[in-house]
VEXZA-967250 format. One line per field, with one value per residue (C-alpha): residue number from 1; x, y, z. Coordinates in nm, 4 decimals, decimal comma. Each point is the difference from the previous one (the first is absolute). Example, Ala and Ser with C-alpha at 12.3 -4.5 7.8 and 13.67 -1.06 7.14 Angstrom:
resi c(1:2)
X c(1,2300:0,1370)
Y c(-0,4500:0,3440)
Z c(0,7800:-0,0660)
//
This chain:
resi c(1:2:3:4:5:6:7:8:9:10:11:12:13:14:15:16:17:18:19:20:21:22:23:24:25:26:27:28:29:30:31:32:33:34:35:36:37:38:39:40:41:42:43:44:45:46:47:48:49:50:51:52:53:54:55:56:57:58:59:60:61:62:63:64:65:66:67:68:69:70:71:72:73:74:75:76:77:78:79:80:81:82:83:84:85:86:87:88:89:90:91:92:93:94:95:96:97:98:99:100:101:102:103:104:105:106:107:108:109:110:111:112:113:114:115:116:117:118:119:120:121:122:123:124:125:126:127:128:129:130:131:132:133:134:135:136:137:138:139:140:141:142:143:144:145:146:147:148:149:150:151:152:153:154:155:156:157:158:159:160:161:162:163:164:165:166:167:168:169:170:171:172:173:174:175:176:177:178:179:180:181:182:183:184:185:186:187:188:189:190:191:192:193:194:195:196:197:198:199:200:201:202:203:204:205:206:207:208:209:210:211:212:213:214:215:216:217:218:219:220:221:222:223:224:225:226:227:228:229:230:231:232:233:234:235:236:237:238:239:240:241:242:243:244:245:246:247:248:249:250:251:252:253:254:255:256:257:258:259:260:261:262:263:264:265:266:267:268:269:270:271:272:273:274:275:276:277:278:279:280:281:282:283:284:285:286:287:288:289:290:291:292:293:294:295:296:297:298:299:300:301:302:303:304:305:306:307:308:309:310:311:312:313:314:315:316:317:318:319:320:321:322:323:324:325:326:327:328:329:330:331:332:333:334:335:336:337:338:339:340:341:342:343:344:345:346:347:348:349:350:351:352:353:354:355:356:357:358:359:360:361:362:363:364:365:366:367:368:369:370:371:372:373:374:375:376:377:378:379:380:381:382:383:384:385:386:387:388:389:390:391:392:393:394:395:396:397:398:399:400:401:402:403:404:405:406:407:408:409:410:411:412:413:414:415:416:417:418:419:420:421:422:423:424:425:426:427:428:429:430:431:432:433:434:435:436:437:438:439:440:441:442:443:444:445:446:447:448:449:450:451:452:453:454:455:456:457:458:459:460:461:462:463:464:465:466:467:468:469:470:471:472:473:474:475:476:477:478:479:480:481:482:483:484:485:486:487:488:489:490:491:492:493:494:495:496:497:498:499:500:501:502:503:504:505:506:507:508:509:510:511:512:513:514:515:516:517:518:519:520:521:522:523:524:525:526:527:528:529:530:531:532:533:534:535:536:537:538:539:540:541:542:543:544:545:546:547:548:549:550:551:552:553:554:555:556:557:558:559:560:561:562:563:564:565:566:567:568:569:570:571:572:573)
X c(5,0112:-0,2190:0,2555:-0,0256:-0,3960:-0,0186:0,2783:-0,1947:-0,3341:0,2393:0,0950:-0,3124:-0,2295:0,1800:0,1624:0,3554:0,2101:0,3572:0,1710:0,1197:-0,1350:0,0301:0,3896:0,0683:-0,0612:0,2125:0,0467:-0,1326:-0,2644:-0,3975:-0,2958:-0,3161:-0,3049:-0,3329:-0,0892:0,3084:0,0394:-0,3552:0,1042:0,3418:-0,1953:-0,2660:0,2865:0,1896:-0,3378:-0,1017:0,3899:-0,0605:-0,3571:0,2488:0,2947:-0,1745:-0,3708:0,0636:0,3322:-0,0262:0,3392:0,0412:0,1452:0,2727:0,1246:0,3973:0,1920:0,1055:0,3477:0,2108:0,3534:0,2848:0,0481:-0,3093:0,0614:0,3470:-0,1285:-0,2482:0,2681:-0,1153:0,2689:0,2670:-0,2207:-0,2844:0,1497:-0,0821:0,3217:0,0555:0,1991:0,0079:0,1097:0,2947:-0,1001:-0,3427:0,0175:-0,3266:-0,0551:-0,1383:-0,0627:0,1965:-0,1423:-0,3469:0,2415:0,1687:-0,3508:-0,1462:0,3240:0,0626:-0,3186:0,1340:-0,0516:0,2809:-0,1623:0,1890:0,3260:0,3056:0,1402:0,3279:-0,2230:-0,2412:0,3058:0,1616:-0,3841:0,0060:0,3214:0,0167:-0,3373:0,1237:-0,3602:0,0363:-0,2425:-0,3245:-0,0123:0,3062:0,1868:0,2594:0,1997:-0,1183:0,2140:0,0744:-0,3150:0,0265:-0,2935:-0,2004:-0,2140:-0,3945:-0,0541:-0,1054:0,2415:-0,0772:0,1054:-0,1528:-0,0007:0,0629:0,3882:0,0018:0,2100:-0,2551:0,0054:-0,3281:-0,1807:-0,3522:-0,0999:0,0176:-0,2725:-0,2216:0,1183:0,2660:-0,2720:-0,1738:0,3573:0,1258:-0,2778:-0,0090:0,0157:-0,3273:-0,1660:0,0664:-0,1071:-0,3274:-0,0662:0,0774:0,2953:-0,1652:0,0966:-0,0888:-0,1323:-0,0204:0,0498:-0,0560:0,0907:-0,1205:0,1746:0,2612:0,3705:0,2516:0,3006:0,1845:0,0066:0,2528:-0,2062:-0,3879:-0,1035:-0,3132:-0,2840:-0,1798:0,1906:0,2996:-0,0352:0,2754:-0,2970:-0,2730:-0,2343:0,0281:-0,2022:0,1694:-0,0739:0,2978:-0,1508:0,2438:0,0102:0,1335:0,2893:-0,1115:-0,3295:-0,0748:-0,3709:-0,3230:-0,3109:-0,2118:0,1971:-0,2787:-0,2128:0,2826:0,0895:-0,1673:0,0752:0,1764:0,3049:0,2340:0,3429:0,3233:0,2538:0,3848:0,0785:-0,2611:0,1649:0,3498:-0,0719:-0,2428:-0,3096:-0,3509:-0,2182:-0,2178:-0,3256:-0,0015:-0,2565:0,1169:0,0573:0,2111:0,2199:0,0693:0,0127:0,2665:0,2403:-0,0856:-0,0734:0,1957:-0,2881:-0,3953:0,0009:0,2135:-0,2755:-0,2758:0,1212:0,0182:-0,3379:-0,1477:0,2029:-0,1619:-0,3742:0,0688:0,0822:-0,2880:-0,2245:0,1836:-0,1395:0,3506:-0,0487:0,1786:0,1615:0,2103:0,1608:0,2820:0,2080:0,4061:0,2123:0,3477:0,3066:0,2826:0,1735:-0,2623:-0,1148:0,0387:0,2544:-0,2367:-0,2584:-0,0243:-0,3220:-0,1395:-0,2463:-0,1007:-0,3955:0,0417:-0,2532:0,0254:-0,0255:-0,0008:0,2777:0,2590:-0,0428:-0,0335:0,0044:0,0606:-0,2943:0,0137:0,3322:-0,0769:0,3325:0,1011:0,2465:0,0908:0,1443:0,2625:-0,1919:-0,0329:0,3259:0,1553:-0,1454:0,0530:0,3538:0,0185:-0,1987:0,0965:-0,3947:-0,1155:-0,2821:-0,0698:-0,2872:-0,0305:-0,1969:-0,1354:-0,0077:-0,3483:0,1362:0,3595:0,2920:0,2664:0,3395:0,3594:0,2420:0,3771:0,1100:0,3802:0,1305:0,3266:0,2432:0,0469:0,2900:0,1835:-0,2065:0,0572:0,3917:0,0524:-0,2443:-0,0076:-0,1880:-0,1303:-0,1428:-0,3569:-0,0365:0,1131:-0,2327:-0,2986:0,0840:0,0599:-0,3497:-0,1682:0,1683:-0,1033:0,1653:0,0086:0,2134:0,2720:-0,0024:0,0684:0,3001:0,1621:-0,0565:0,1369:0,2713:0,0409:-0,0868:-0,2794:0,0980:-0,2402:0,0617:-0,1362:0,0356:0,2836:0,2016:0,0222:-0,0147:0,0650:-0,2628:0,1665:-0,1774:0,1999:-0,1986:-0,3775:-0,2040:-0,3257:-0,3522:-0,3459:-0,2960:-0,3780:-0,1729:-0,3828:-0,0707:-0,3045:0,0898:0,2142:0,0824:0,0074:0,0389:-0,3185:-0,0182:-0,1730:-0,2234:-0,0278:-0,2825:0,0492:-0,2183:0,0673:-0,3114:0,1039:0,0903:-0,3187:-0,1876:0,1197:-0,0552:-0,3524:-0,0408:0,1629:-0,2161:-0,2950:-0,0254:-0,2145:-0,1101:-0,3470:-0,0991:-0,0493:0,0325:0,3333:-0,0498:0,2056:-0,1689:0,0799:-0,0689:-0,3246:0,1654:0,3502:-0,1543:0,0296:-0,3692:-0,2539:-0,2826:-0,0589:-0,3481:-0,1531:-0,2846:-0,1096:-0,0574:0,0763:-0,2800:-0,0550:-0,2137:0,2299:0,3361:-0,1331:-0,1144:0,3223:0,2117:-0,2390:0,0695:0,4062:-0,0399:-0,1842:0,2400:0,2710:-0,1738:-0,0214:0,4028:0,0063:0,2018:-0,2250:0,0417:-0,2766:0,0965:-0,2691:0,2435:-0,0336:-0,2273:-0,1171:0,2262:0,2797:-0,0135:-0,0413:0,3211:0,1866:-0,1237:0,1257:0,3249:0,0875:-0,2012:-0,2734:-0,2052:-0,3657:-0,1853:-0,3310:-0,2113:-0,2718:-0,2678:-0,3610:-0,1280:0,1880:-0,2382:-0,2747:0,0518:0,2940:0,2173:0,3443:0,2180:0,3370:0,2098:0,2548:0,3742:0,1132:-0,2582:-0,2194:-0,3375:-0,2543:-0,2430:-0,2838:-0,0485:-0,2144:0,2720:-0,0349:0,1139:0,3286:0,2145:-0,0075:0,0141:0,3292:0,1592:-0,0829:0,1770:0,2794:0,1163:-0,0654:-0,2785:-0,2281:0,0760:-0,1723:-0,2034:-0,1392:-0,2155)
Y c(-0,3279:0,2718:0,2785:-0,1081:0,0342:0,3334:0,1419:-0,1077:0,1731:0,3012:0,0694:-0,1593:0,2295:0,3425:-0,0009:-0,0664:-0,0010:0,0096:0,3418:0,1057:-0,3002:0,1309:0,0703:-0,3508:0,1298:0,0452:-0,1881:0,1366:0,2281:-0,0631:0,1926:-0,0045:-0,0461:0,1245:-0,2378:0,0027:0,3691:0,0140:-0,3272:0,2036:0,3238:-0,1914:-0,1845:0,3231:0,1858:-0,2886:0,0477:0,3573:-0,0594:-0,2322:0,2503:0,3104:0,0031:-0,2504:0,0478:0,4031:0,0146:0,2677:-0,0389:0,2103:-0,0178:0,0338:0,0134:-0,3295:0,1382:0,0654:0,1835:-0,2058:0,1318:-0,0675:-0,3762:0,0542:0,0553:-0,2866:-0,2407:-0,1050:0,1238:-0,1957:-0,3055:-0,0438:-0,3293:-0,3110:-0,2887:-0,0368:-0,2382:-0,0278:-0,2733:0,0184:-0,1757:0,1301:0,3409:-0,0708:0,1540:-0,2042:0,1126:-0,2172:-0,1014:-0,1122:-0,1987:-0,2001:-0,0429:-0,1567:-0,2391:-0,0817:0,0742:0,1929:0,3265:0,2409:0,3596:0,2051:-0,1599:0,2346:-0,0035:-0,2001:-0,2925:-0,0024:-0,0346:-0,2420:-0,2266:0,0372:-0,1367:-0,3041:-0,0896:0,0594:0,1794:0,1077:0,1903:-0,1026:0,1031:-0,1290:-0,1812:0,2398:0,1338:0,2554:0,2772:0,1337:0,1824:0,3495:0,2447:0,1698:0,3177:-0,0567:0,4051:0,1672:0,3167:0,2550:0,3378:0,3633:0,2509:0,1314:0,0157:-0,3331:0,0971:-0,1169:-0,4092:-0,1499:-0,3402:-0,1292:-0,0524:-0,3779:0,0485:0,2673:0,0073:0,2568:0,2490:-0,0030:0,0257:0,2714:0,2564:-0,1196:0,3474:0,1003:-0,2786:0,0441:0,3460:-0,1162:-0,2395:0,2663:-0,1462:-0,2907:-0,3644:-0,2918:0,0822:-0,1602:0,1114:-0,2062:0,0127:-0,2006:0,0329:-0,1465:-0,1369:-0,0995:-0,2988:-0,1039:-0,3694:-0,2050:-0,2558:0,0140:-0,3539:-0,0148:0,2176:0,2435:-0,1170:0,1573:0,3178:0,2939:0,2415:-0,0907:0,1580:0,0375:0,0699:0,1074:0,1450:0,1530:0,0074:0,2454:-0,0888:0,0868:-0,2840:-0,0607:-0,0720:-0,2755:-0,1071:0,0774:0,1038:-0,1925:-0,3248:-0,1357:-0,0210:-0,2622:-0,2025:-0,2816:-0,0363:-0,2943:0,0306:-0,2717:0,1027:-0,1175:0,1597:0,0020:-0,2574:-0,2556:0,0643:-0,0404:-0,3268:-0,1295:0,0210:0,0202:0,2927:0,0988:0,1139:0,2642:0,2823:0,3566:0,0290:-0,2590:0,0740:0,3147:-0,1494:-0,2634:0,2326:-0,1761:0,3530:0,2882:0,2309:0,0731:0,2594:-0,2505:-0,2424:0,1951:0,0448:-0,3343:-0,0812:0,3077:-0,1535:-0,2840:0,1265:0,2167:-0,3434:-0,1784:0,3031:-0,0598:-0,3655:-0,1547:-0,3247:0,0197:-0,3562:0,1238:0,2825:0,0225:0,2607:-0,1155:0,2087:0,0971:-0,2262:0,2144:-0,0361:0,1777:0,2256:0,3695:0,1964:0,2609:-0,2665:-0,1276:-0,2548:-0,0728:-0,2260:-0,0621:-0,0991:-0,2664:-0,2297:-0,2878:-0,0765:-0,3187:0,1156:0,2126:-0,1306:0,1999:0,3969:0,3309:0,2300:0,2888:0,0197:0,1399:0,1338:0,1871:0,2618:0,1346:0,3657:-0,1059:0,2238:0,3744:-0,0516:-0,0501:0,2814:0,2062:-0,0871:0,0567:0,3350:0,1686:0,0445:-0,0711:-0,2685:-0,1000:0,0583:0,1705:-0,2550:0,1965:-0,1794:-0,0065:0,1657:0,2179:-0,1593:0,1422:-0,1158:0,0279:0,1313:0,0166:0,2943:0,1505:0,2885:0,1422:0,2144:0,3171:0,1222:-0,3298:-0,0651:0,2583:0,0811:-0,3799:-0,0409:0,3405:0,0168:-0,3560:0,1029:0,0830:-0,3464:-0,1930:0,1840:-0,0752:-0,3761:-0,0539:0,1802:-0,2809:-0,3044:-0,2109:0,1000:-0,3731:-0,0891:0,2934:-0,1045:-0,3379:0,0737:0,1365:-0,2882:-0,2259:0,1962:0,3249:0,1980:0,0133:0,0371:0,1789:0,0142:0,3034:0,0318:-0,2603:0,1754:-0,1509:0,2080:-0,1382:0,0969:-0,0546:0,0089:0,3028:0,2338:-0,1226:-0,0855:-0,1880:0,0993:-0,1418:0,1870:-0,0873:0,0018:-0,0321:-0,2436:0,0050:-0,2404:-0,1781:-0,0215:-0,3234:-0,1359:-0,2117:-0,3631:-0,1191:-0,2892:-0,0649:-0,2048:-0,0104:-0,1749:-0,1190:0,0884:-0,1925:-0,3152:0,0260:0,0286:-0,3209:-0,1710:0,0807:-0,0771:-0,3634:-0,0710:0,1249:-0,2569:-0,2545:-0,3051:-0,1616:-0,3008:0,1845:0,3585:0,2154:0,3145:0,2764:0,0263:0,3619:0,1605:0,2490:0,3186:-0,0274:-0,2051:0,2186:-0,0287:0,0027:-0,0792:-0,1737:0,0466:-0,2310:-0,0006:-0,3685:0,0406:0,2762:0,1589:0,4116:0,0113:-0,2532:0,2092:0,3475:-0,0773:-0,1906:0,2827:0,2317:-0,1874:-0,0152:0,3865:0,0680:-0,2237:0,1868:0,3394:-0,1741:-0,0271:-0,3990:-0,1409:-0,1348:-0,2111:-0,0892:-0,3152:-0,1400:-0,2004:-0,3823:-0,2165:0,0782:-0,2631:0,1188:0,3129:-0,1122:-0,1931:0,3360:0,2144:-0,3064:-0,0182:0,3584:-0,0367:0,2420:-0,0754:0,0259:0,0143:0,1680:-0,1722:0,1531:-0,2318:0,0016:0,0331:0,3026:0,1535:-0,1454:0,0740:0,2509:-0,3005:-0,1529:-0,2322:0,0358:-0,2961:-0,0607:-0,1118:-0,2165:-0,2541:0,1000:0,0520:0,2529:0,2039:0,2020:0,4155:0,2872:0,2058:0,2986:-0,1495:-0,1606:0,2919:0,0356:-0,3755:-0,0461:0,3204:-0,1942:-0,3007:0,1263:0,2466:-0,3603:0,1664:-0,2988:-0,3887:-0,1205:-0,2251:0,3112:0,0777)
Z c(-4,9397:0,1344:-0,0792:-0,4056:0,0225:0,2127:-0,2266:-0,3260:0,1345:0,0901:-0,3370:-0,2009:0,1905:0,0462:0,3582:-0,0731:-0,2954:-0,0627:-0,0799:-0,3575:-0,1637:-0,3683:0,0742:0,1493:0,3512:0,2506:0,3336:0,3149:-0,1133:-0,0017:-0,1324:0,1783:-0,1996:0,0065:0,2432:0,1940:0,0344:0,1705:0,2301:0,0896:0,0888:0,2006:0,2407:0,0403:0,0781:0,2920:0,1041:0,0353:0,1930:0,2323:0,0541:-0,0280:0,0734:0,2576:0,1850:-0,0607:-0,2021:-0,2364:-0,3757:-0,1798:-0,3307:-0,1070:-0,3126:-0,1888:-0,0510:0,3009:0,0035:0,1017:0,2761:0,1537:-0,0674:0,0999:0,3435:-0,0049:-0,0850:-0,3423:-0,1905:0,1574:0,1316:-0,2220:-0,1849:-0,0700:-0,0872:-0,3888:-0,2024:-0,3678:-0,2329:-0,2111:-0,3111:-0,0583:0,1929:0,1876:0,3334:0,3199:0,3162:0,2201:0,3084:-0,2197:-0,2338:0,3292:0,1624:-0,3249:-0,0379:0,3776:0,1597:0,2599:0,1614:-0,0448:-0,0286:0,1934:-0,0596:-0,0850:-0,3710:0,0847:0,1796:-0,3198:-0,2387:0,1834:0,0156:-0,3797:-0,0207:0,2307:-0,1293:-0,3688:-0,0741:-0,3724:-0,2240:-0,0145:-0,3567:-0,1507:0,2189:0,0410:0,2985:0,2189:0,1012:0,3472:0,1830:-0,0120:0,1548:-0,2001:0,0620:-0,0874:-0,0356:-0,3474:-0,0041:-0,1958:-0,0587:0,1445:-0,1890:-0,3397:0,0567:0,1565:0,3051:0,2795:0,0436:0,1364:-0,0342:-0,0384:0,3786:0,0906:0,2849:0,0499:0,4045:-0,0528:-0,1000:0,3039:0,2262:-0,1763:0,0775:0,3337:0,1635:-0,1591:0,0497:0,3675:-0,0104:-0,1904:0,2698:0,2506:0,1524:0,1490:-0,0064:-0,0990:-0,3864:-0,3260:-0,3588:-0,3101:-0,3651:-0,2964:-0,3160:-0,2403:0,0910:-0,2147:0,0137:-0,2571:0,0500:-0,1474:-0,1364:0,0634:-0,1128:0,2258:-0,2044:0,2369:0,3133:-0,0881:-0,1608:-0,1299:0,0656:0,2868:0,2459:0,3887:0,2339:0,3076:0,3723:0,1892:0,3450:0,2237:0,4055:0,3007:0,0243:0,3541:-0,0762:-0,2337:0,1083:-0,1588:0,1371:-0,2543:0,0741:0,2099:-0,3633:-0,0943:0,2899:-0,0856:-0,3784:-0,0871:-0,1981:-0,2132:0,1072:-0,1452:0,2443:-0,0786:0,2835:-0,1473:-0,3833:0,1635:0,2327:-0,3149:0,2030:-0,1691:0,0161:0,2792:0,0881:0,2989:0,0773:0,0005:0,3941:0,0204:-0,2721:0,1711:0,3742:-0,1136:-0,1785:-0,3876:-0,0816:0,1266:0,0737:0,0481:-0,2723:-0,2706:0,0883:-0,0411:-0,3490:-0,0811:0,1235:-0,2405:-0,3110:0,0831:0,0095:-0,2909:-0,1916:0,0945:-0,1060:-0,3456:0,0121:0,0374:0,2443:0,3074:-0,0614:-0,2971:0,2612:0,1901:0,1552:0,0098:0,1902:-0,1486:0,1315:0,1057:-0,3135:-0,1914:0,2379:-0,1443:0,1850:0,1212:0,1386:0,3523:-0,1094:-0,3421:-0,1071:-0,3944:-0,0776:-0,2214:-0,2059:-0,1274:-0,4017:-0,1957:-0,2479:0,2009:0,3826:0,2668:-0,1389:0,2416:-0,1160:0,3224:0,2465:0,3929:0,1600:0,2941:-0,2104:0,3403:-0,0318:-0,2798:-0,2705:0,1905:0,1718:-0,3389:-0,1906:0,3052:0,0137:-0,3973:-0,0133:0,3289:0,0629:0,3554:-0,0303:0,3705:0,1587:0,3578:0,2170:0,2931:0,3586:0,1317:0,3181:-0,0025:0,1546:0,1999:-0,0499:0,1443:-0,2678:0,0211:-0,1765:-0,0331:0,0897:-0,1566:0,1843:-0,2538:0,1542:-0,1095:-0,2947:-0,1902:0,0222:-0,0737:-0,3170:-0,1472:-0,3286:0,0499:0,3066:-0,1271:-0,1705:0,2735:0,2578:-0,2665:-0,0509:0,3647:0,0795:-0,2168:0,0744:0,3317:0,2782:0,1220:-0,3058:0,1000:0,3503:-0,0756:-0,2291:0,3376:0,1998:-0,2222:-0,2012:0,2461:-0,3172:-0,2849:-0,3577:-0,2393:-0,3746:-0,1968:-0,3617:0,0004:0,3179:0,3236:0,2929:0,3693:0,3018:0,3070:0,3865:0,0568:-0,2321:0,0556:0,2531:0,0345:0,1284:0,0133:-0,0638:-0,0142:-0,3216:-0,1008:-0,2537:-0,2526:-0,2202:-0,2168:-0,3595:-0,1604:-0,3426:-0,1103:-0,0397:-0,3532:-0,0373:-0,3962:-0,2056:-0,2989:-0,2635:-0,3680:-0,1615:-0,3044:0,1885:0,1924:-0,3302:-0,1632:0,3352:0,0029:-0,3646:0,0610:0,3358:-0,1084:-0,3256:0,0453:-0,1878:0,0435:-0,2074:-0,3521:0,1349:0,0412:0,1594:0,2304:0,3599:0,0210:0,3068:-0,0774:0,1059:-0,2337:-0,2868:-0,3190:-0,1554:0,3007:-0,2449:-0,3442:-0,1431:-0,2804:-0,2085:0,0004:-0,3964:-0,2390:-0,0316:-0,0505:0,3393:0,2117:-0,1624:0,0835:0,3753:0,0661:-0,1235:0,1793:0,3018:-0,0100:-0,0410:0,3085:0,1767:-0,1035:0,1193:0,3199:0,0184:-0,0764:-0,3138:-0,2151:-0,3458:-0,2612:-0,1933:-0,2491:-0,2070:-0,0429:0,2434:0,3307:0,1562:-0,1923:0,1456:0,2914:-0,0149:-0,1279:0,2840:0,2504:-0,1581:0,0829:0,3867:-0,0542:0,3224:-0,1478:-0,2817:-0,1308:-0,2385:-0,2315:-0,1058:-0,1608:0,3410:0,1022:-0,2863:0,1498:0,3577:0,0345:0,1721:-0,0604:0,1131:0,1792:0,0365:0,2235:-0,1540:0,3005:0,0241:-0,2951:0,1825:-0,1348:0,1347:-0,1765:0,1020:-0,1321:-0,2191:0,2435:0,2652:-0,1391:0,0068:0,3820:0,0443:-0,2381:0,1489:0,3311:-0,1064:-0,1507:0,3150:0,2351:0,1850:-0,0623:-0,1068:-0,3307:0,2748:0,1181:-0,2859)
//
């Protein structure tokens, strides 16, 4: 199995280690070793190039601890749950939908707790550890709770996603973008979910890294100005309709996916294409990538369309590594309601509109004596009400009932009249919709390692893309003689001075050194030999096809820099 081979290399060579190993470890936590930390950093920097440099979005950083009221407004306190069941005998806990799917091979994600309990009972599903009886299913909140302040009077949570840290300062962000839509904001950082039973290594972590973009758009404009650049891109789609009707994946170009209504909007389709290109740049083959639309039963309450970008693995099957959703105006509306802050955007019309407005005109001679001390409150309420609603009440019931502070007042046609007036409208207030691509960086790293692993006859290597490989160049002396060792070390130092991560290796035979470099995905090797001392030339070796060229030592720094940046290919030299 490729997974076991890759994870063996990852642990042996310093990409990934189980955390807290000397204390027997803790599930759901991983350390990034020296090579893994650089690989992760390189992937994040490439993501930044896509979304900040190319798309023109801006990055912010918000706290990883959030007060309860913020996550209450977002719905996480009440709804961020997984279905949980427990064995009555050994007290082991399980995620109910996962244990059901393992036994009956049926998709049950999104079903209510009571229904899951019935399925456990009907299928006589028992504890996989001891065979004991499983309890009823209940909802378990996945957030890590903490206390804020020395006295612990304020409840907080470790953030379950980076997105809320972008929604909450929306008013300031809107001001930064000069009040104009659309605009995009990104955040990269840690998120935390107290998973019930994380048993899938780096695929299911309790602390993980997200790279998310929140793109705020006018609800009536979901096109994209650069869509033509992606219109002919082919996407492998697994729509909700095809899933429910047991149909296969379908390959379709982006433009047709929008025209046929398979994907809800042009801007959402653009984000799917952008994700596909990003993964391709990381070296993940297109034939192991699919875009799966959420089924109605699993669609988040805030979304009108959502697609998971999934990668095929030999151990876990299809795994989600990116989620791309149209979150509508749910988040901003909810935070506006809970905070009492106006999170709308004024959209100015191309040209002012003149409208005829129906207004209310009270008969003050009757109004004051009738309502006495309540009159000012009623007048203020009527002023802010849509007059057509009052008129409709008159037409249907002969009166309009107005409730203020729990007290009902009857408004009758004899105490008010209606009048029309013309008003110039220069724009309107809207709550923006949000398009969100959310990248799981840790799962992407696993996918990159898995699909870069190559076995070729007696050689094993990681075919990591040049721009994300942790080490760019390995420098070897052919043999460990002082003059060759000194020259090799000088080359390594000069490469580092040129911004290239380079490593010297003089241990063992030259063949073993090449093998070690290949195993960790080093794209190029420079070998210093006796000829180097005679004519100041060295050999540059290409990892992927093992080809070698000899070049003047003074030229290799520019050559290797251009190779690693993708400006030239090895064949060009």
